[in-house]
VOBALUM-883773 format. One record per residue (C-alpha): x, y, z. Coordinates in steps of 0.05 Angstrom, whole numbers, always signed. Each point is the difference from the previous one (the first is absolute). Layout:
<rs>
R       X       Y       Z
R       X       Y       Z
...
</rs>
This chain:
<rs>
R       X       Y       Z
R    +926    +363     -17
R     -29     +69     -15
R     +45     +40     +46
R     -12     +35     +66
R     -59     +48      +2
R     -27     -16     -69
R     -59     -43     +24
R     -59     +40     +28
R     -59     -31     +36
R     -61     +38     -27
R     -52     -35     +43
R     -10     -59     +46
R     -63     -34     +24
R      -8     -48     +58
R     -62     -44      +5
R      -7     -28     +70
R     -40     -60     +25
R     -56     +45     +25
R     -15     +25     -71
R      +1     -71     -26
R     -48     -23     +54
R     -46     +58     -15
R      -2     -20     -73
R     -14     -72     +19
R     -59     +22     +42
R     -25     +43     -57
R      +3     -60     -47
R     -37     -44     +50
R     -54     +53     +11
R      -9     +12     -75
R      -6     -74     -14
R     -51     -10     +56
R     -42     +59     -25
R      +5     -24     -72
R     -22     -71     +19
R     -59     +27     +40
R     -23     +43     -59
R      +8     -59     -48
R     -41     -45     +45
R     -57     +50      +5
R      +1     +18     -75
R      +2     -72     -25
R     -54     -22     +49
R     -47     +50     -32
R     +23     -11     -72
R      +3     -76      +3
R     -12     -41     +63
R     +37      -8     +65
R     +33     -65     -24
R     +30     +38     -59
R     +25     +55     +46
R     +35     -50     +45
R     +35     -32     -60
R     +24     +68     -25
R     +24     +21     +70
R     +39     -65     +10
R     +34      +9     -68
R     +16     +72     +16
R     +31     -19     +68
R     +40     -54     -34
R     +29     +49     -50
R     +17     +50     +54
R     +33     -51     +45
R     +41     -29     -58
R     +24     +70     -19
R     +19     +15     +72
R     +36     -67      +5
R     +39     +16     -64
R     +18     +69     +25
R     +24     -29     +66
R     +38     -58     -32
R     +39     +46     -46
R      +8     +56     +51
R     -32     +53     -43
R      -6     +67     +34
R     -71     +17     +23
R     -16     +66     -34
R     -59     +38     -27
R     +14     -32     -68
R      -8     -69     +31
R     -65     +21     +34
R     -25     +25     -68
R     +21     -67     -31
R     -38     -40     +52
R     -64     +41      -9
R      +7      -3     -76
R      +4     -75      +1
R     -60      -5     +46
R     -40     +38     -53
R     +29     -39     -57
R     -14     -67     +31
R     -70     +21     +21
R     -15     +20     -72
R     +23     -68     -25
R     -43     -35     +52
R     -62     +41     -17
R      +7     -18     -74
R      -1     -74     +18
R     -56      +9     +50
R     -42     +39     -51
R      +6     -59     -48
R     -18     -49     +55
R     -62     +40     +19
R     -21      +5     -73
R      +9     -75     -11
R     -39     -16     +62
R     -61     +25     -37
R     +18     -31     -67
R     +23     -69     +26
R     -56     -16     +50
R      +5     -75     -13
R     +75      -1     +15
R     +31      -8     +69
R     +32     +62     +31
R     +69     -30      -9
R     -15      -9     -74
R     -22     +72      -4
R     +65     +23     +32
R     +42     -44     -46
R     -35     +26     -62
R      +5     +72     +23
R     +75      -5     +14
R     +11     -32     -68
R     -38     +56     -34
R     +38     +56     +35
R     +69     -33      +1
R     +25     +27     -66
R     -20     +71     +20
R     +34      -7     +68
R     +65     -27     -30
R      +4     +52     -55
R     -15     +58     +47
R     +50     -24     +53
R     +55     -13     -52
R      -9     +68     -31
R      +3     +34     +68
R     +60     -42     +19
R     +39     +23     -62
R     -15     +73     +15
R     +22      -6     +72
R     +61     -40     -20
R     +22     +57     -45
R      -7     +48     +59
R     +42     -47     +43
R     +55      -6     -52
R      +7     +73     -19
R      -8     +34     +68
R     +37      +2     +66
R     -14     +14     +73
R     -69      -1     +30
R     -34      -4     -68
R     +38     -64     -14
R     -22     -28     +68
R     -71     +20     -17
R      +4     -36     -67
R     +30     -63     +32
R     -56      -3     +51
R     -51      +9     -56
R     +31     -58     -40
R      -6     -47     +59
R     -71     +26     +14
R     -23     -10     -71
R     +22     -73      +1
R     -33     -14     +67
R     -62     +41     -17
R     -12     -40     -64
R     +11     -65     +38
R     -47     +18     +57
R     -57     +22     -45
R      -4     -69     -30
R     +27     -48     +52
R     -20     +32     +66
R     -61     +45      -9
R     -42     -50     -39
R     +15     -61     +45
R     -17     +42     +62
R     -65     +20     -34
R     -15     -73     -14
R     +15     -20     +72
R     -45     +56     +26
R     -58     -20     -46
R      +6     -74     +17
R      +3     +18     +74
R     -63     +42      -5
R     -35     -56     -37
R     +19     -52     +54
R     -25     +47     +55
R     -66      +9     -36
R      -8     -76      -7
R     +14     -11     +74
R     -49     +54     +18
R     -54     -31     -44
R     +14     -68     +31
R     -10     +28     +70
R     -64     +36     -21
R     -32     -54     -42
R     +35     -64     +24
R     +22     -18     -71
R     +52     +22     -52
R     -16     +63     -40
</rs>
């Protein structure tokens, strides 16, 4: 179409399977280290049950993003690694906002059951979570629409991560926290029954 000798290849890059596998290992290592730090930090700031809920939500978000990347055959690049780590931080921030409200309401709502405390806390923080997530979603959507290449892949991964991160903060982290607290309560009751021969 353009005539012989008029097209010049200025550069070419080949990304082999070894480079991709190295990036995959880097993602796995970063996620493991991040989860470990989150577990330690939240165990000190809150309680171990809170830390487990946040870690499960974080792992959920990471796995959902990886599943999306694999399903749509998005190239694993440094931009995708950055997107995964960004969403881990974003989701964790959302989860901590909800957990802060739960911890605060535990002291204010002493006569309520723990499930009632969680329900009230989620209701109180729901509008903030939705507004923040929607605002972030619009900003990232603009990046996705008006860019190309790796930046567009980065924005696409962020869009998916924002949706799952918002979901997990409400529907995964809090139920896991509730299950952990109820499990600890049942274990204490069984221990008291063995020690004293009667229910606590």
